C-alpha positions in Angstrom: 16.2 -4.1 48.1 19.9 -3.6 48.8 22.8 -4.7 46.6 24.0 -7.1 49.3 20.7 -9.1 49.2 20.9 -9.2 45.4 24.5 -10.5 45.5 23.6 -13.1 48.2 20.7 -14.4 46.0 22.8 -14.5 42.8 25.8 -16.0 44.6 23.7 -18.7 46.0 22.3 -19.5 42.6 25.7 -19.6 40.9 27.3 -21.6 43.8 24.6 -24.2 43.4 25.2 -24.5 39.7 28.9 -24.7 40.2 28.6 -27.4 42.8 26.2 -29.4 40.7 28.6 -29.2 37.7 31.6 -30.2 39.8 29.6 -33.0 41.3 28.8 -34.3 37.9 32.4 -34.2 36.8 33.6 -36.0 40.0 30.7 -38.4 40.1 29.8 -37.1 43.6 26.8 -35.1 44.6 28.0 -32.3 46.8 26.0 -30.3 49.3 24.5 -27.0 48.3 26.6 -24.2 49.8 25.0 -22.4 52.7 27.4 -19.4 53.0 26.0 -16.1 51.7 28.1 -13.7 49.6 30.3 -11.1 51.2 32.6 -8.7 49.4 35.7 -10.6 50.8 34.1 -14.0 50.4 36.3 -16.9 49.2 33.5 -19.4 49.0 32.6 -18.6 45.4 35.4 -18.6 42.8 34.4 -15.5 40.9 37.6 -15.5 38.8 36.5 -18.8 37.2 33.1 -17.4 36.2 33.6 -13.7 35.4 36.3 -11.8 33.5 38.6 -9.9 35.8 37.3 -6.6 34.5 33.8 -7.5 35.6 34.7 -7.4 39.2 35.4 -3.7 39.6 36.0 -0.3 38.0 38.8 2.2 38.2 37.8 5.5 39.6 37.3 8.3 37.1 40.2 10.5 36.5 38.3 13.4 38.1 35.2 13.5 40.4 32.2 12.0 38.6 29.1 13.9 37.9 26.3 11.9 39.4 22.6 12.1 40.1 21.9 13.2 43.7 22.8 10.5 46.1 19.3 10.4 47.7 17.4 10.4 44.4 15.8 7.2 43.2 16.5 5.8 39.8 13.4 3.9 38.7 14.8 2.7 35.4 17.9 1.2 37.1 15.6 -0.4 39.8 13.5 -1.9 37.0 16.5 -3.2 35.2 17.8 -5.0 38.3 14.4 -6.5 39.2 13.9 -7.7 35.6 17.4 -9.3 35.6 16.6 -11.2 38.8 13.4 -12.5 37.3 15.2 -13.5 34.1 17.9 -15.4 36.0 15.2 -17.3 37.9 13.5 -18.2 34.6 16.7 -19.1 32.8 19.4 -20.2 35.3 21.8 -20.7 32.4 21.9 -16.9 32.0 22.5 -16.2 35.7 26.3 -15.7 35.3 25.7 -13.4 32.3 23.1 -11.4 34.1 25.2 -11.1 37.3 28.3 -9.9 35.4 26.3 -7.5 33.1 23.8 -6.0 35.6 23.6 -7.3 39.2 27.3 -6.9 40.0 27.1 -3.1 39.3 26.0 -0.1 41.4 24.3 1.9 38.7 23.1 2.0 35.1 26.2 3.8 34.0 28.5 1.0 35.2 26.3 -1.7 33.6 26.1 0.1 30.3 29.9 0.7 30.2 30.4 -3.0 30.8 28.0 -4.1 28.1 29.3 -1.7 25.5 32.9 -2.6 26.2 32.2 -6.3 25.8 30.3 -5.7 22.5 32.9 -3.4 21.0 36.1 -5.2 22.0 38.4 -6.9 19.5 41.9 -8.4 19.8 43.6 -5.0 19.6 41.0 -2.8 21.2 40.8 -4.5 24.6 37.6 -4.6 26.7 39.5 -3.3 29.7 40.6 -0.2 27.8 37.2 0.4 26.4 35.6 -0.1 29.8 37.7 2.5 31.4 37.2 5.0 28.6 33.4 4.6 28.3 33.0 4.6 32.1 35.0 7.8 32.6 33.1 9.6 29.8 29.6 8.6 31.1 30.4 9.3 34.8 31.6 12.8 34.1 28.7 13.9 31.8 25.3 14.5 33.3 23.9 15.0 29.8 24.7 11.4 28.8 23.4 10.1 32.1 20.1 11.8 31.3 20.1 10.6 27.7 20.8 7.0 28.3 17.6 6.8 30.5 15.4 8.8 28.1 16.6 6.6 25.2 15.9 3.4 27.1 12.4 4.6 27.9 11.9 5.4 24.2 12.8 1.8 23.3 10.5 0.4 26.0 7.6 2.6 25.0 7.8 2.6 21.2 9.3 -0.7 20.2 6.8 -3.6 20.6 9.7 -6.1 20.3 11.4 -4.5 23.4 10.0 -6.7 26.3 11.8 -4.9 29.1 14.3 -2.2 30.1 16.7 -5.1 30.8 16.4 -6.4 27.2 17.1 -2.9 25.8 20.3 -2.7 27.8 21.5 -6.2 27.0 20.4 -7.1 23.5 19.2 -4.2 21.3 21.9 -3.0 19.0 20.0 0.2 18.2 20.4 1.2 21.8 24.0 0.0 22.0 25.0 1.9 18.9 23.3 5.1 20.1 25.0 5.1 23.5 28.3 4.2 21.9 27.9 7.2 19.6 27.2 9.4 22.6 30.6 8.5 24.1 32.3 9.0 20.7 30.6 12.4 20.4 32.1 13.5 23.7 35.5 12.3 22.7 35.2 14.2 19.4 34.3 17.4 21.2 37.3 16.9 23.5 39.6 16.9 20.6 40.2 13.1 20.8 39.1 12.7 17.2 41.2 9.6 16.4 39.7 7.7 19.3 36.2 8.9 18.4 36.7 7.7 14.8 38.1 4.3 16.0 34.9 3.9 18.0 32.8 4.9 15.0 34.5 2.2 13.0 33.9 -0.5 15.6 30.2 0.6 16.0 29.8 0.2 12.3 31.5 -3.2 12.2 29.7 -4.6 15.2 26.2 -3.1 14.8 25.9 -2.2 11.1 25.1 1.4 12.1 27.3 4.3 10.9 26.9 7.5 12.9 29.6 10.1 12.6 30.8 11.3 16.0 30.5 14.9 15.1 26.8 14.7 14.3 24.4 16.0 17.0 21.6 13.8 18.3 19.0 14.7 20.9 17.3 12.7 23.7 14.6 10.1 23.7 15.7 8.6 20.4 14.6 5.3 19.0 16.7 3.4 16.4 14.3 0.6 15.7 16.5 -2.4 14.5 19.0 0.2 13.3 20.6 -1.9 10.7 21.9 0.2 7.8 21.3 3.6 9.5 23.8 6.2 8.3 24.1 9.6 9.9 26.5 12.2 8.3 29.0 14.5 10.0 26.9 17.6 10.1 23.5 16.0 10.5 21.3 17.1 13.4 18.6 14.9 15.0 16.1 16.6 17.5 14.5 15.1 20.6 12.0 12.3 20.5 12.8 11.2 17.0 12.2 7.7 15.8 14.2 6.2 12.9 13.6 2.8 11.3 16.2 0.6 9.7 18.1 1.7 6.6 17.7 5.4 7.0 20.3 7.6 5.4 21.0 11.2 6.4 23.6 12.0 3.8 25.1 14.6 1.6 24.6 15.2 -2.1 28.2 15.1 -3.3 31.7 16.2 -2.4 30.8 19.6 -0.9 32.3 20.5 2.4 30.8 22.3 5.4 27.2 22.0 6.6 25.9 19.5 4.2 23.6 17.0 6.0 19.9 17.0 7.0 18.4 18.5 10.1 15.5 16.6 11.7 13.1 18.4 14.0 11.7 17.2 17.3 9.2 14.3 17.2 9.8 13.4 13.5 9.1 9.8 12.4 11.4 8.5 9.6 10.2 5.2 8.0 12.3 2.3 6.9 14.9 2.8 4.1 14.2 6.6 3.8 17.0 8.6 2.1 17.3 12.2 3.1 20.1 14.1 1.2 21.6 17.6 1.6 21.4 20.4 4.1 17.6 20.4 4.3 15.2 20.7 7.2 12.6 18.1 8.2 10.1 20.0 10.3 8.9 19.1 13.8 6.4 16.3 13.9 6.8 15.3 10.3 6.4 11.8 9.0 8.3 10.4 6.1 6.9 7.2 4.6 9.1 4.1 4.1 11.3 4.1 0.9 11.0 7.8 0.2 13.7 10.0 -1.3 13.7 13.4 0.3 15.6 16.2 -1.5 14.0 19.4 -0.2 12.6 20.8 3.1 9.6 19.1 4.7 7.0 21.3 6.4 6.3 20.6 10.1 3.6 18.0 10.9 3.4 17.0 7.2 3.3 13.5 5.7 5.5 13.0 2.7 6.0 9.9 0.5 7.5 8.9 -2.9 10.6 9.3 -5.0 11.1 12.2 -4.9 9.0 12.7 -1.8 5.9 15.0 -1.9 3.5 16.2 0.7 0.5 13.9 0.8 -1.2 15.1 4.0 -0.7 16.4 7.5 -0.3 14.6 10.8 -2.8 15.0 13.6 -0.3 13.9 16.3 2.1 16.5 17.7 4.9 13.8 17.8 4.2 11.0 15.4 7.5 9.4 16.6 5.7 8.5 19.8 2.7 6.8 18.2 4.8 5.0 15.6 1.9 5.1 13.2 3.6 5.3 9.8 1.3 3.4 7.5 0.9 6.0 4.7 0.0 3.5 1.9 -3.7 4.6 1.7 -3.0 8.3 1.5 -0.1 7.7 -0.8 -2.1 5.7 -3.4 -5.0 8.2 -3.2 -2.5 10.9 -4.0 -1.1 9.0 -6.9 -4.7 8.3 -8.2 -5.6 12.0 -8.0 -2.4 13.0 -9.8 -2.9 10.7 -12.7 
């Protein structure tokens, strides 16, 4: 389905709503508009419905790095189709869905628009954020790859994530993660003040504090995300799942490499605290509420305060199964100990 047909459909829906509303205000029932949308159309007053910055993007400062022009993007296709279905179910959201998704050419544009509107404040304008985020994402193939793998992770592992569209529009764990990715690029470019400003806004808006110098892999799930803290020298591997309240912190005022390193496929339960430059092995599972102060072997299950090994995982990547009910094994361990 082409973009023109999508715009015609959405424009018709929005024009109908606008004419009905104006008819109510004037006491006159007006005819439904029959003109379809065209890029130069004057039949629909877009400026009354959408912010100015929703109608277009500035070109990147240099040539963008994009996926091949002839390649399909199944995730973006799914996002657009889901947005159309949601607009039909809830017409009151049609303006929002058009401005956030259906007016854009690709996932990168839509994501930049959503993040800019979430992070803006009176002194950090949405237009400025939009240009900055868009330029970073469009020049970085790594981010373009990561935003799709992360979205797939949310769709696959979070039972509360109903669709790709809902991850893009509503899940702050996804928003904070992609905002961090932009801040990380800025940090590595030497634009540290701007990166720290973004970190501050991410923390204020989403309640998730990720230092822009930390390194985070692909296919990450921040389930809920509230209260997650990731320190400056922390490293998170690929396919890792973290529940809310997780802290990857230091142990004091030491400088240098001082934060945890999480291996691929690890599953970190709610309110887990991991302190110091220690290694969490690949495929490890840490039970909710644990305090981890030393290395965790690969594919092991740890629990308690301080955390101890209570078993081993059968799954290669427990982060994908999201099975982190360790209560039975934990209490058996406690019983055997005492």
